[in-house]
TIVEXVEX-386420 format. One record per residue (C-alpha): residue number from 1; x, y, z; residue in three letters. Coordinates in steps of 0.02 Angstrom, whole numbers. Layout:
BEGIN
{pos = NUM xx = X yy = Y zz = Z code = ALA}
...
This chain:
BEGIN
{pos = 1 xx = 0 yy = 0 zz = 0 code = UNK}
{pos = 2 xx = 73 yy = 171 zz = -50 code = UNK}
{pos = 3 xx = 114 yy = 293 zz = 87 code = UNK}
{pos = 4 xx = -2 yy = 444 zz = 109 code = UNK}
{pos = 5 xx = 125 yy = 566 zz = 39 code = UNK}
{pos = 6 xx = 138 yy = 461 zz = -121 code = UNK}
{pos = 7 xx = -48 yy = 469 zz = -159 code = UNK}
{pos = 8 xx = -101 yy = 558 zz = -320 code = UNK}
{pos = 9 xx = -174 yy = 733 zz = -299 code = UNK}
{pos = 10 xx = -351 yy = 732 zz = -229 code = UNK}
{pos = 11 xx = -346 yy = 547 zz = -179 code = UNK}
{pos = 12 xx = -379 yy = 501 zz = 2 code = UNK}
{pos = 13 xx = -352 yy = 333 zz = 89 code = UNK}
{pos = 14 xx = -466 yy = 263 zz = 223 code = UNK}
{pos = 15 xx = -463 yy = 85 zz = 289 code = UNK}
{pos = 16 xx = -365 yy = 22 zz = 140 code = UNK}
{pos = 17 xx = -483 yy = 96 zz = 8 code = UNK}
{pos = 18 xx = -467 yy = 256 zz = -95 code = UNK}
{pos = 19 xx = -580 yy = 400 zz = -141 code = UNK}
{pos = 20 xx = -560 yy = 559 zz = -242 code = UNK}
{pos = 21 xx = -611 yy = 722 zz = -157 code = UNK}
{pos = 22 xx = -680 yy = 867 zz = -258 code = UNK}
{pos = 23 xx = -797 yy = 1016 zz = -241 code = UNK}
{pos = 24 xx = -953 yy = 1070 zz = -334 code = UNK}
{pos = 25 xx = -1033 yy = 1243 zz = -349 code = UNK}
{pos = 26 xx = -1190 yy = 1271 zz = -246 code = UNK}
{pos = 27 xx = -1299 yy = 1421 zz = -201 code = UNK}
{pos = 28 xx = -1318 yy = 1451 zz = -14 code = UNK}
{pos = 29 xx = -1426 yy = 1597 zz = 44 code = UNK}
{pos = 30 xx = -1414 yy = 1671 zz = -129 code = UNK}
{pos = 31 xx = -1224 yy = 1667 zz = -135 code = UNK}
{pos = 32 xx = -1109 yy = 1556 zz = -236 code = UNK}
{pos = 33 xx = -1001 yy = 1438 zz = -135 code = UNK}
{pos = 34 xx = -929 yy = 1264 zz = -152 code = UNK}
{pos = 35 xx = -973 yy = 1099 zz = -70 code = UNK}
{pos = 36 xx = -846 yy = 960 zz = -38 code = UNK}
{pos = 37 xx = -889 yy = 788 zz = -106 code = UNK}
{pos = 38 xx = -803 yy = 620 zz = -124 code = UNK}
{pos = 39 xx = -817 yy = 480 zz = -250 code = UNK}
{pos = 40 xx = -861 yy = 303 zz = -200 code = UNK}
{pos = 41 xx = -714 yy = 206 zz = -131 code = UNK}
{pos = 42 xx = -599 yy = 105 zz = -246 code = UNK}
{pos = 43 xx = -479 yy = -37 zz = -205 code = UNK}
{pos = 44 xx = -330 yy = 57 zz = -278 code = UNK}
{pos = 45 xx = -269 yy = 236 zz = -280 code = UNK}
{pos = 46 xx = -252 yy = 229 zz = -470 code = UNK}
{pos = 47 xx = -436 yy = 190 zz = -495 code = UNK}
{pos = 48 xx = -489 yy = 331 zz = -379 code = UNK}
{pos = 49 xx = -376 yy = 453 zz = -472 code = UNK}
{pos = 50 xx = -445 yy = 396 zz = -640 code = UNK}
{pos = 51 xx = -620 yy = 435 zz = -578 code = UNK}
{pos = 52 xx = -555 yy = 604 zz = -522 code = UNK}
{pos = 53 xx = -487 yy = 642 zz = -696 code = UNK}
{pos = 54 xx = -662 yy = 620 zz = -768 code = UNK}
{pos = 55 xx = -734 yy = 733 zz = -634 code = UNK}
{pos = 56 xx = -605 yy = 868 zz = -671 code = UNK}
{pos = 57 xx = -647 yy = 856 zz = -855 code = UNK}
{pos = 58 xx = -829 yy = 891 zz = -812 code = UNK}
{pos = 59 xx = -772 yy = 1038 zz = -706 code = UNK}
{pos = 60 xx = -677 yy = 1113 zz = -853 code = UNK}
{pos = 61 xx = -832 yy = 1091 zz = -962 code = UNK}
{pos = 62 xx = -940 yy = 1178 zz = -831 code = UNK}
{pos = 63 xx = -1046 yy = 1022 zz = -802 code = UNK}
{pos = 64 xx = -1000 yy = 991 zz = -620 code = UNK}
{pos = 65 xx = -1149 yy = 1028 zz = -508 code = UNK}
{pos = 66 xx = -1225 yy = 951 zz = -354 code = UNK}
{pos = 67 xx = -1376 yy = 865 zz = -429 code = UNK}
{pos = 68 xx = -1456 yy = 837 zz = -259 code = UNK}
{pos = 69 xx = -1452 yy = 1014 zz = -193 code = UNK}
{pos = 70 xx = -1433 yy = 1131 zz = -342 code = UNK}
{pos = 71 xx = -1565 yy = 1266 zz = -342 code = UNK}
{pos = 72 xx = -1661 yy = 1340 zz = -487 code = UNK}
{pos = 73 xx = -1554 yy = 1498 zz = -476 code = UNK}
{pos = 74 xx = -1395 yy = 1396 zz = -465 code = UNK}
{pos = 75 xx = -1438 yy = 1292 zz = -618 code = UNK}
{pos = 76 xx = -1484 yy = 1449 zz = -717 code = UNK}
{pos = 77 xx = -1311 yy = 1521 zz = -678 code = UNK}
{pos = 78 xx = -1227 yy = 1361 zz = -742 code = UNK}
{pos = 79 xx = -1347 yy = 1339 zz = -888 code = UNK}
{pos = 80 xx = -1332 yy = 1512 zz = -965 code = UNK}
{pos = 81 xx = -1142 yy = 1493 zz = -982 code = UNK}
{pos = 82 xx = -1161 yy = 1321 zz = -1062 code = UNK}
{pos = 83 xx = -1303 yy = 1382 zz = -1174 code = UNK}
{pos = 84 xx = -1193 yy = 1523 zz = -1237 code = UNK}
{pos = 85 xx = -1055 yy = 1400 zz = -1283 code = UNK}
{pos = 86 xx = -1163 yy = 1261 zz = -1354 code = UNK}
{pos = 87 xx = -1286 yy = 1366 zz = -1455 code = UNK}
{pos = 88 xx = -1202 yy = 1535 zz = -1484 code = UNK}
{pos = 89 xx = -1366 yy = 1631 zz = -1470 code = UNK}
{pos = 90 xx = -1386 yy = 1807 zz = -1536 code = UNK}
{pos = 91 xx = -1370 yy = 1938 zz = -1397 code = UNK}
{pos = 92 xx = -1553 yy = 1984 zz = -1416 code = UNK}
{pos = 93 xx = -1603 yy = 1801 zz = -1397 code = UNK}
{pos = 94 xx = -1503 yy = 1785 zz = -1237 code = UNK}
{pos = 95 xx = -1584 yy = 1940 zz = -1164 code = UNK}
{pos = 96 xx = -1756 yy = 1870 zz = -1205 code = UNK}
{pos = 97 xx = -1711 yy = 1703 zz = -1124 code = UNK}
{pos = 98 xx = -1654 yy = 1789 zz = -964 code = UNK}
{pos = 99 xx = -1815 yy = 1891 zz = -952 code = UNK}
{pos = 100 xx = -1911 yy = 1726 zz = -958 code = UNK}
{pos = 101 xx = -1799 yy = 1644 zz = -829 code = UNK}
{pos = 102 xx = -1815 yy = 1791 zz = -709 code = UNK}
{pos = 103 xx = -2004 yy = 1765 zz = -719 code = UNK}
{pos = 104 xx = -1978 yy = 1581 zz = -677 code = UNK}
{pos = 105 xx = -1870 yy = 1626 zz = -526 code = UNK}
{pos = 106 xx = -1995 yy = 1754 zz = -463 code = UNK}
{pos = 107 xx = -2130 yy = 1619 zz = -461 code = UNK}
{pos = 108 xx = -2033 yy = 1475 zz = -385 code = UNK}
{pos = 109 xx = -1895 yy = 1569 zz = -293 code = UNK}
{pos = 110 xx = -1713 yy = 1557 zz = -345 code = UNK}
{pos = 111 xx = -1674 yy = 1443 zz = -196 code = UNK}
{pos = 112 xx = -1804 yy = 1311 zz = -244 code = UNK}
{pos = 113 xx = -1717 yy = 1146 zz = -277 code = UNK}
{pos = 114 xx = -1722 yy = 1106 zz = -462 code = UNK}
{pos = 115 xx = -1773 yy = 925 zz = -430 code = UNK}
{pos = 116 xx = -1923 yy = 980 zz = -324 code = UNK}
{pos = 117 xx = -2012 yy = 1074 zz = -465 code = UNK}
{pos = 118 xx = -2153 yy = 960 zz = -521 code = UNK}
{pos = 119 xx = -2257 yy = 956 zz = -680 code = UNK}
{pos = 120 xx = -2409 yy = 1011 zz = -579 code = UNK}
{pos = 121 xx = -2319 yy = 1160 zz = -503 code = UNK}
{pos = 122 xx = -2252 yy = 1212 zz = -673 code = UNK}
{pos = 123 xx = -2426 yy = 1204 zz = -751 code = UNK}
{pos = 124 xx = -2488 yy = 1316 zz = -611 code = UNK}
{pos = 125 xx = -2349 yy = 1439 zz = -658 code = UNK}
{pos = 126 xx = -2411 yy = 1448 zz = -839 code = UNK}
{pos = 127 xx = -2591 yy = 1468 zz = -782 code = UNK}
{pos = 128 xx = -2538 yy = 1606 zz = -663 code = UNK}
{pos = 129 xx = -2456 yy = 1701 zz = -805 code = UNK}
{pos = 130 xx = -2624 yy = 1706 zz = -895 code = UNK}
{pos = 131 xx = -2713 yy = 1764 zz = -736 code = UNK}
{pos = 132 xx = -2586 yy = 1905 zz = -723 code = UNK}
{pos = 133 xx = -2637 yy = 1964 zz = -896 code = UNK}
{pos = 134 xx = -2484 yy = 1907 zz = -992 code = UNK}
{pos = 135 xx = -2511 yy = 1896 zz = -1180 code = UNK}
{pos = 136 xx = -2517 yy = 1729 zz = -1268 code = UNK}
{pos = 137 xx = -2354 yy = 1763 zz = -1361 code = UNK}
{pos = 138 xx = -2264 yy = 1807 zz = -1199 code = UNK}
{pos = 139 xx = -2322 yy = 1648 zz = -1112 code = UNK}
{pos = 140 xx = -2270 yy = 1544 zz = -1263 code = UNK}
{pos = 141 xx = -2098 yy = 1627 zz = -1259 code = UNK}
{pos = 142 xx = -2076 yy = 1598 zz = -1071 code = UNK}
{pos = 143 xx = -2129 yy = 1416 zz = -1089 code = UNK}
{pos = 144 xx = -2006 yy = 1387 zz = -1233 code = UNK}
{pos = 145 xx = -1861 yy = 1449 zz = -1126 code = UNK}
{pos = 146 xx = -1912 yy = 1351 zz = -971 code = UNK}
{pos = 147 xx = -1934 yy = 1192 zz = -1072 code = UNK}
{pos = 148 xx = -1759 yy = 1214 zz = -1143 code = UNK}
{pos = 149 xx = -1685 yy = 1247 zz = -970 code = UNK}
{pos = 150 xx = -1762 yy = 1089 zz = -896 code = UNK}
{pos = 151 xx = -1727 yy = 979 zz = -1047 code = UNK}
{pos = 152 xx = -1542 yy = 1023 zz = -1037 code = UNK}
{pos = 153 xx = -1545 yy = 975 zz = -853 code = UNK}
{pos = 154 xx = -1620 yy = 806 zz = -899 code = UNK}
{pos = 155 xx = -1494 yy = 781 zz = -1040 code = UNK}
{pos = 156 xx = -1351 yy = 815 zz = -920 code = UNK}
{pos = 157 xx = -1428 yy = 701 zz = -787 code = UNK}
{pos = 158 xx = -1459 yy = 840 zz = -661 code = UNK}
{pos = 159 xx = -1643 yy = 793 zz = -646 code = UNK}
{pos = 160 xx = -1739 yy = 639 zz = -702 code = UNK}
{pos = 161 xx = -1883 yy = 720 zz = -795 code = UNK}
{pos = 162 xx = -1932 yy = 885 zz = -876 code = UNK}
{pos = 163 xx = -2080 yy = 965 zz = -782 code = UNK}
{pos = 164 xx = -2118 yy = 1075 zz = -933 code = UNK}
{pos = 165 xx = -2121 yy = 932 zz = -1060 code = UNK}
{pos = 166 xx = -2308 yy = 895 zz = -1061 code = UNK}
{pos = 167 xx = -2371 yy = 1063 zz = -998 code = UNK}
{pos = 168 xx = -2520 yy = 1139 zz = -1087 code = UNK}
{pos = 169 xx = -2515 yy = 1321 zz = -1140 code = UNK}
{pos = 170 xx = -2668 yy = 1416 zz = -1076 code = UNK}
{pos = 171 xx = -2799 yy = 1442 zz = -1211 code = UNK}
{pos = 172 xx = -2833 yy = 1614 zz = -1285 code = UNK}
{pos = 173 xx = -2993 yy = 1595 zz = -1383 code = UNK}
{pos = 174 xx = -3054 yy = 1744 zz = -1484 code = UNK}
{pos = 175 xx = -3217 yy = 1811 zz = -1414 code = UNK}
{pos = 176 xx = -3379 yy = 1836 zz = -1510 code = UNK}
{pos = 177 xx = -3363 yy = 2024 zz = -1481 code = UNK}
{pos = 178 xx = -3190 yy = 2024 zz = -1559 code = UNK}
{pos = 179 xx = -3250 yy = 1923 zz = -1709 code = UNK}
{pos = 180 xx = -3400 yy = 2035 zz = -1740 code = UNK}
{pos = 181 xx = -3300 yy = 2196 zz = -1722 code = UNK}
{pos = 182 xx = -3157 yy = 2131 zz = -1829 code = UNK}
{pos = 183 xx = -3031 yy = 2158 zz = -1689 code = UNK}
{pos = 184 xx = -2904 yy = 2034 zz = -1752 code = UNK}
{pos = 185 xx = -2728 yy = 2089 zz = -1717 code = UNK}
{pos = 186 xx = -2648 yy = 2163 zz = -1874 code = UNK}
{pos = 187 xx = -2474 yy = 2240 zz = -1862 code = UNK}
{pos = 188 xx = -2472 yy = 2427 zz = -1883 code = UNK}
{pos = 189 xx = -2414 yy = 2494 zz = -2050 code = UNK}
{pos = 190 xx = -2424 yy = 2652 zz = -2156 code = UNK}
{pos = 191 xx = -2538 yy = 2677 zz = -2303 code = UNK}
{pos = 192 xx = -2455 yy = 2729 zz = -2467 code = UNK}
{pos = 193 xx = -2494 yy = 2915 zz = -2452 code = UNK}
{pos = 194 xx = -2442 yy = 2917 zz = -2269 code = UNK}
{pos = 195 xx = -2274 yy = 2840 zz = -2315 code = UNK}
{pos = 196 xx = -2248 yy = 2966 zz = -2456 code = UNK}
{pos = 197 xx = -2285 yy = 3113 zz = -2342 code = UNK}
{pos = 198 xx = -2174 yy = 3046 zz = -2203 code = UNK}
{pos = 199 xx = -2026 yy = 3017 zz = -2318 code = UNK}
{pos = 200 xx = -2049 yy = 3191 zz = -2393 code = UNK}
{pos = 201 xx = -2044 yy = 3267 zz = -2218 code = UNK}
{pos = 202 xx = -1889 yy = 3167 zz = -2171 code = UNK}
{pos = 203 xx = -1802 yy = 3218 zz = -2331 code = UNK}
{pos = 204 xx = -1814 yy = 3403 zz = -2289 code = UNK}
{pos = 205 xx = -1822 yy = 3404 zz = -2099 code = UNK}
{pos = 206 xx = -1728 yy = 3248 zz = -2048 code = UNK}
{pos = 207 xx = -1548 yy = 3238 zz = -1991 code = UNK}
{pos = 208 xx = -1406 yy = 3170 zz = -2103 code = UNK}
{pos = 209 xx = -1431 yy = 2987 zz = -2154 code = UNK}
{pos = 210 xx = -1609 yy = 2979 zz = -2088 code = UNK}
{pos = 211 xx = -1691 yy = 2994 zz = -2258 code = UNK}
{pos = 212 xx = -1578 yy = 2858 zz = -2329 code = UNK}
{pos = 213 xx = -1610 yy = 2745 zz = -2179 code = UNK}
{pos = 214 xx = -1800 yy = 2756 zz = -2176 code = UNK}
{pos = 215 xx = -1817 yy = 2758 zz = -2366 code = UNK}
{pos = 216 xx = -1713 yy = 2599 zz = -2381 code = UNK}
{pos = 217 xx = -1811 yy = 2513 zz = -2242 code = UNK}
{pos = 218 xx = -1977 yy = 2555 zz = -2327 code = UNK}
{pos = 219 xx = -1920 yy = 2507 zz = -2502 code = UNK}
{pos = 220 xx = -1832 yy = 2343 zz = -2457 code = UNK}
{pos = 221 xx = -1921 yy = 2275 zz = -2303 code = UNK}
{pos = 222 xx = -1754 yy = 2246 zz = -2214 code = UNK}
{pos = 223 xx = -1748 yy = 2223 zz = -2026 code = UNK}
{pos = 224 xx = -1667 yy = 2370 zz = -1937 code = UNK}
{pos = 225 xx = -1524 yy = 2260 zz = -1873 code = UNK}
{pos = 226 xx = -1492 yy = 2198 zz = -2050 code = UNK}
{pos = 227 xx = -1487 yy = 2376 zz = -2117 code = UNK}
{pos = 228 xx = -1366 yy = 2437 zz = -1983 code = UNK}
{pos = 229 xx = -1251 yy = 2289 zz = -2020 code = UNK}
{pos = 230 xx = -1238 yy = 2330 zz = -2205 code = UNK}
{pos = 231 xx = -1065 yy = 2365 zz = -2272 code = UNK}
{pos = 232 xx = -1022 yy = 2456 zz = -2431 code = UNK}
{pos = 233 xx = -964 yy = 2290 zz = -2504 code = UNK}
{pos = 234 xx = -1141 yy = 2220 zz = -2482 code = UNK}
{pos = 235 xx = -1210 yy = 2341 zz = -2612 code = UNK}
{pos = 236 xx = -1199 yy = 2287 zz = -2794 code = UNK}
{pos = 237 xx = -1262 yy = 2422 zz = -2911 code = UNK}
{pos = 238 xx = -1227 yy = 2319 zz = -3067 code = UNK}
{pos = 239 xx = -1333 yy = 2174 zz = -3005 code = UNK}
{pos = 240 xx = -1454 yy = 2298 zz = -2924 code = UNK}
{pos = 241 xx = -1453 yy = 2201 zz = -2761 code = UNK}
{pos = 242 xx = -1410 yy = 2206 zz = -2576 code = UNK}
{pos = 243 xx = -1332 yy = 2053 zz = -2493 code = UNK}
{pos = 244 xx = -1402 yy = 2015 zz = -2320 code = UNK}
{pos = 245 xx = -1277 yy = 1906 zz = -2226 code = UNK}
{pos = 246 xx = -1270 yy = 1980 zz = -2052 code = UNK}
{pos = 247 xx = -1356 yy = 2080 zz = -1915 code = UNK}
{pos = 248 xx = -1284 yy = 2199 zz = -1786 code = UNK}
{pos = 249 xx = -1324 yy = 2220 zz = -1601 code = UNK}
{pos = 250 xx = -1246 yy = 2353 zz = -1490 code = UNK}
{pos = 251 xx = -1200 yy = 2321 zz = -1307 code = UNK}
{pos = 252 xx = -1226 yy = 2481 zz = -1206 code = UNK}
{pos = 253 xx = -1121 yy = 2580 zz = -1331 code = UNK}
{pos = 254 xx = -1108 yy = 2579 zz = -1521 code = UNK}
{pos = 255 xx = -922 yy = 2553 zz = -1495 code = UNK}
{pos = 256 xx = -959 yy = 2384 zz = -1416 code = UNK}
{pos = 257 xx = -1060 yy = 2295 zz = -1549 code = UNK}
{pos = 258 xx = -1091 yy = 2115 zz = -1600 code = UNK}
{pos = 259 xx = -1092 yy = 2070 zz = -1784 code = UNK}
{pos = 260 xx = -1172 yy = 1900 zz = -1811 code = UNK}
{pos = 261 xx = -1278 yy = 1802 zz = -1933 code = UNK}
{pos = 262 xx = -1457 yy = 1860 zz = -1970 code = UNK}
{pos = 263 xx = -1610 yy = 1796 zz = -1878 code = UNK}
{pos = 264 xx = -1614 yy = 1626 zz = -1966 code = UNK}
{pos = 265 xx = -1547 yy = 1536 zz = -2120 code = UNK}
{pos = 266 xx = -1687 yy = 1599 zz = -2232 code = UNK}
{pos = 267 xx = -1636 yy = 1776 zz = -2185 code = UNK}
{pos = 268 xx = -1474 yy = 1756 zz = -2284 code = UNK}
{pos = 269 xx = -1529 yy = 1823 zz = -2452 code = UNK}
{pos = 270 xx = -1508 yy = 1949 zz = -2592 code = UNK}
{pos = 271 xx = -1637 yy = 2086 zz = -2601 code = UNK}
{pos = 272 xx = -1664 yy = 2166 zz = -2771 code = UNK}
{pos = 273 xx = -1673 yy = 2356 zz = -2776 code = UNK}
{pos = 274 xx = -1740 yy = 2482 zz = -2900 code = UNK}
{pos = 275 xx = -1681 yy = 2650 zz = -2966 code = UNK}
{pos = 276 xx = -1750 yy = 2749 zz = -2818 code = UNK}
{pos = 277 xx = -1654 yy = 2647 zz = -2688 code = UNK}
{pos = 278 xx = -1497 yy = 2650 zz = -2795 code = UNK}
{pos = 279 xx = -1505 yy = 2840 zz = -2804 code = UNK}
{pos = 280 xx = -1529 yy = 2855 zz = -2615 code = UNK}
{pos = 281 xx = -1386 yy = 2735 zz = -2577 code = UNK}
{pos = 282 xx = -1268 yy = 2826 zz = -2695 code = UNK}
{pos = 283 xx = -1311 yy = 2985 zz = -2601 code = UNK}
{pos = 284 xx = -1269 yy = 2898 zz = -2437 code = UNK}
{pos = 285 xx = -1100 yy = 2843 zz = -2507 code = UNK}
{pos = 286 xx = -1062 yy = 3021 zz = -2561 code = UNK}
{pos = 287 xx = -1103 yy = 3084 zz = -2386 code = UNK}
{pos = 288 xx = -984 yy = 2955 zz = -2311 code = UNK}
{pos = 289 xx = -843 yy = 3002 zz = -2430 code = UNK}
{pos = 290 xx = -859 yy = 3185 zz = -2383 code = UNK}
{pos = 291 xx = -846 yy = 3139 zz = -2197 code = UNK}
{pos = 292 xx = -693 yy = 3030 zz = -2230 code = UNK}
{pos = 293 xx = -607 yy = 3170 zz = -2327 code = UNK}
{pos = 294 xx = -640 yy = 3288 zz = -2181 code = UNK}
{pos = 295 xx = -546 yy = 3167 zz = -2067 code = UNK}
{pos = 296 xx = -700 yy = 3126 zz = -1960 code = UNK}
{pos = 297 xx = -683 yy = 2936 zz = -1974 code = UNK}
{pos = 298 xx = -654 yy = 2855 zz = -1803 code = UNK}
{pos = 299 xx = -674 yy = 2673 zz = -1854 code = UNK}
{pos = 300 xx = -647 yy = 2595 zz = -2024 code = UNK}
{pos = 301 xx = -773 yy = 2453 zz = -2026 code = UNK}
{pos = 302 xx = -842 yy = 2484 zz = -2201 code = UNK}
{pos = 303 xx = -1017 yy = 2510 zz = -2128 code = UNK}
{pos = 304 xx = -1142 yy = 2597 zz = -2242 code = UNK}
{pos = 305 xx = -1235 yy = 2690 zz = -2105 code = UNK}
{pos = 306 xx = -1137 yy = 2771 zz = -1965 code = UNK}
{pos = 307 xx = -1159 yy = 2824 zz = -1787 code = UNK}
{pos = 308 xx = -1175 yy = 3013 zz = -1788 code = UNK}
{pos = 309 xx = -1074 yy = 3026 zz = -1628 code = UNK}
{pos = 310 xx = -938 yy = 2902 zz = -1677 code = UNK}
{pos = 311 xx = -919 yy = 2908 zz = -1867 code = UNK}
{pos = 312 xx = -873 yy = 2739 zz = -1940 code = UNK}
{pos = 313 xx = -957 yy = 2636 zz = -1805 code = UNK}
{pos = 314 xx = -1129 yy = 2563 zz = -1850 code = UNK}
{pos = 315 xx = -1278 yy = 2677 zz = -1820 code = UNK}
{pos = 316 xx = -1367 yy = 2656 zz = -1654 code = UNK}
{pos = 317 xx = -1535 yy = 2566 zz = -1668 code = UNK}
{pos = 318 xx = -1609 yy = 2645 zz = -1511 code = UNK}
{pos = 319 xx = -1565 yy = 2820 zz = -1573 code = UNK}
{pos = 320 xx = -1652 yy = 2781 zz = -1738 code = UNK}
{pos = 321 xx = -1806 yy = 2720 zz = -1642 code = UNK}
{pos = 322 xx = -1811 yy = 2883 zz = -1542 code = UNK}
{pos = 323 xx = -1789 yy = 2992 zz = -1697 code = UNK}
{pos = 324 xx = -1925 yy = 2896 zz = -1789 code = UNK}
{pos = 325 xx = -2052 yy = 2938 zz = -1652 code = UNK}
{pos = 326 xx = -2006 yy = 3122 zz = -1663 code = UNK}
{pos = 327 xx = -2026 yy = 3122 zz = -1852 code = UNK}
{pos = 328 xx = -2193 yy = 3030 zz = -1839 code = UNK}
{pos = 329 xx = -2256 yy = 3162 zz = -1719 code = UNK}
{pos = 330 xx = -2202 yy = 3300 zz = -1838 code = UNK}
{pos = 331 xx = -2297 yy = 3211 zz = -1978 code = UNK}
{pos = 332 xx = -2454 yy = 3194 zz = -1868 code = UNK}
{pos = 333 xx = -2442 yy = 3004 zz = -1873 code = UNK}
{pos = 334 xx = -2461 yy = 2876 zz = -1733 code = UNK}
{pos = 335 xx = -2306 yy = 2868 zz = -1624 code = UNK}
{pos = 336 xx = -2347 yy = 2685 zz = -1590 code = UNK}
{pos = 337 xx = -2266 yy = 2647 zz = -1758 code = UNK}
{pos = 338 xx = -2083 yy = 2593 zz = -1758 code = UNK}
{pos = 339 xx = -1949 yy = 2571 zz = -1892 code = UNK}
{pos = 340 xx = -2006 yy = 2389 zz = -1898 code = UNK}
{pos = 341 xx = -2177 yy = 2454 zz = -1954 code = UNK}
{pos = 342 xx = -2093 yy = 2504 zz = -2118 code = UNK}
{pos = 343 xx = -2061 yy = 2317 zz = -2146 code = UNK}
{pos = 344 xx = -2248 yy = 2285 zz = -2125 code = UNK}
{pos = 345 xx = -2282 yy = 2434 zz = -2239 code = UNK}
{pos = 346 xx = -2172 yy = 2354 zz = -2372 code = UNK}
{pos = 347 xx = -2276 yy = 2195 zz = -2359 code = UNK}
{pos = 348 xx = -2440 yy = 2291 zz = -2372 code = UNK}
{pos = 349 xx = -2388 yy = 2386 zz = -2528 code = UNK}
{pos = 350 xx = -2321 yy = 2230 zz = -2614 code = UNK}
{pos = 351 xx = -2485 yy = 2141 zz = -2573 code = UNK}
{pos = 352 xx = -2583 yy = 2289 zz = -2643 code = UNK}
{pos = 353 xx = -2477 yy = 2276 zz = -2801 code = UNK}
{pos = 354 xx = -2534 yy = 2095 zz = -2820 code = UNK}
{pos = 355 xx = -2372 yy = 2009 zz = -2768 code = UNK}
{pos = 356 xx = -2391 yy = 1830 zz = -2705 code = UNK}
{pos = 357 xx = -2367 yy = 1794 zz = -2519 code = UNK}
{pos = 358 xx = -2227 yy = 1667 zz = -2551 code = UNK}
{pos = 359 xx = -2129 yy = 1795 zz = -2653 code = UNK}
{pos = 360 xx = -2149 yy = 1926 zz = -2516 code = UNK}
{pos = 361 xx = -2093 yy = 1804 zz = -2381 code = UNK}
{pos = 362 xx = -1937 yy = 1759 zz = -2480 code = UNK}
{pos = 363 xx = -1895 yy = 1943 zz = -2503 code = UNK}
{pos = 364 xx = -1915 yy = 1977 zz = -2317 code = UNK}
{pos = 365 xx = -1809 yy = 1827 zz = -2268 code = UNK}
{pos = 366 xx = -1931 yy = 1712 zz = -2181 code = UNK}
{pos = 367 xx = -2023 yy = 1559 zz = -2239 code = UNK}
{pos = 368 xx = -2169 yy = 1567 zz = -2121 code = UNK}
{pos = 369 xx = -2209 yy = 1724 zz = -2021 code = UNK}
{pos = 370 xx = -2379 yy = 1750 zz = -1942 code = UNK}
{pos = 371 xx = -2369 yy = 1940 zz = -1940 code = UNK}
{pos = 372 xx = -2330 yy = 1947 zz = -2126 code = UNK}
{pos = 373 xx = -2479 yy = 1834 zz = -2162 code = UNK}
{pos = 374 xx = -2594 yy = 1946 zz = -2061 code = UNK}
{pos = 375 xx = -2539 yy = 2103 zz = -2153 code = UNK}
{pos = 376 xx = -2555 yy = 2013 zz = -2320 code = UNK}
{pos = 377 xx = -2729 yy = 1945 zz = -2284 code = UNK}
{pos = 378 xx = -2786 yy = 2112 zz = -2217 code = UNK}
{pos = 379 xx = -2729 yy = 2205 zz = -2373 code = UNK}
{pos = 380 xx = -2799 yy = 2075 zz = -2494 code = UNK}
{pos = 381 xx = -2969 yy = 2067 zz = -2408 code = UNK}
{pos = 382 xx = -3046 yy = 2172 zz = -2547 code = UNK}
{pos = 383 xx = -2985 yy = 2050 zz = -2679 code = UNK}
{pos = 384 xx = -3058 yy = 1903 zz = -2584 code = UNK}
{pos = 385 xx = -3227 yy = 1989 zz = -2579 code = UNK}
{pos = 386 xx = -3228 yy = 1991 zz = -2769 code = UNK}
{pos = 387 xx = -3206 yy = 1802 zz = -2783 code = UNK}
{pos = 388 xx = -3395 yy = 1762 zz = -2788 code = UNK}
{pos = 389 xx = -3421 yy = 1892 zz = -2926 code = UNK}
{pos = 390 xx = -3278 yy = 1821 zz = -3029 code = UNK}
{pos = 391 xx = -3346 yy = 1644 zz = -3004 code = UNK}
{pos = 392 xx = -3519 yy = 1695 zz = -3063 code = UNK}
{pos = 393 xx = -3443 yy = 1787 zz = -3210 code = UNK}
{pos = 394 xx = -3356 yy = 1626 zz = -3264 code = UNK}
{pos = 395 xx = -3516 yy = 1525 zz = -3245 code = UNK}
{pos = 396 xx = -3621 yy = 1650 zz = -3342 code = UNK}
{pos = 397 xx = -3499 yy = 1674 zz = -3485 code = UNK}
C-alpha cells in the first residue's frame, strides 16, 4: 500500500480503500459557494484518481454541479454559460431568455431545488401568467425557454424528468365580440400616401442619413439590425441588389457591438433594388466620402450607415427608434409605429400591387411568419370579396 504522501493529488485513503475528493458549486442563501464531495471508494489509488480525472474534465466543461441540492437559480447560472457556448445565441435572444428565466425565478424562488419542481407546479406557473394578464405570445416565449432549461438539465442528468415537457399552454380563444367587431390583431403599417408624406418630411427636416435609412427600410423590407449591419461591399449596383448576410447588435455603446448572422438561415438572401433605392444609396455613399475626406472617421469598418457621434461605427438602433417617433409626431402620425412598421408597410404595398405571399416572404427573409400573413390577408381582403363575382362571371360566360 502506498504511503499517504505518495498518493495522487485529490486521492484520500481510508481503511485500505481510496476516494477522490472534489468540490461542486452550490448556491447558499443566494451566494455562490462550493461543497466538498467524495467519490465512492476504490480498491486502488489509481482507480480513484482515474475517476477524479473524469470529474475534473466535467469541471472544465462547466458540467459539475450538485444534482441533489442545486437550486433553480444555481442551475440557471450554470446553464446560461453552457447555453452560450453550445448554441451561440444572438445577444437579443439571450436577453429574451433571461427575461423569461427571471419570471420563472420570481414564481418558484431562486433557492427552490431544481429537482423539487413538479409538472403540476409548473402548469400552475403557466396558468398564473395568464391570470396576471400576460399575452399569449409572452407565455409561449416563457414556456419555450423554461422547457429548454429543464430539458438540458435532464440531458445532463441533473434531474430525471422535464416538468415542462407535457405542460399545456393556456388557451386564448377569440371572443364573439372580437370576431363581430373585426378586432383581429394586425401589425401597424403606413398607407401609401402616409409613407410618401413621411418620407418627404424626413427628406427636408430629418438629420443626415435619416432619409436614406427610412427610405431603404420602406423600399426593401429589411430588418433594422440587418440595415445597420450593411457594409459598402454588400451593395452591388450592377446586379441591383443588396446582400443580407449579417445583423448587428450594440452592447450599451455603439463602440461595443456584436456582428453576427441574421435571424435565421432563410434571412441570408439577396434583395433586389430599383432606381430609387440605388439613387438614395449613392447619395449615402457620397455623404460618407465627404466625412472621410474631412478626417472625421473614427473606425474603419466599411459600414454603410454610421453612428452620428462616432463616425465609422454602425448607427445606433435605439437612437433611430427615438428619432422615428419624433418624425412621426411632426408628420401627425401615430407614435406607436416603429422602424419595424416600415417592414410591414413594405408587405402591405407589395400585397396591394398583387405580389404573391410566397414571393414577399422570400424577399423579407422568412419562410413562415404569422405577422406577414396577417398584413397580407388584411390588405388582400378586398380582392377576396370579389371572388364570388368572378366565379359567377365565369359560370355565366
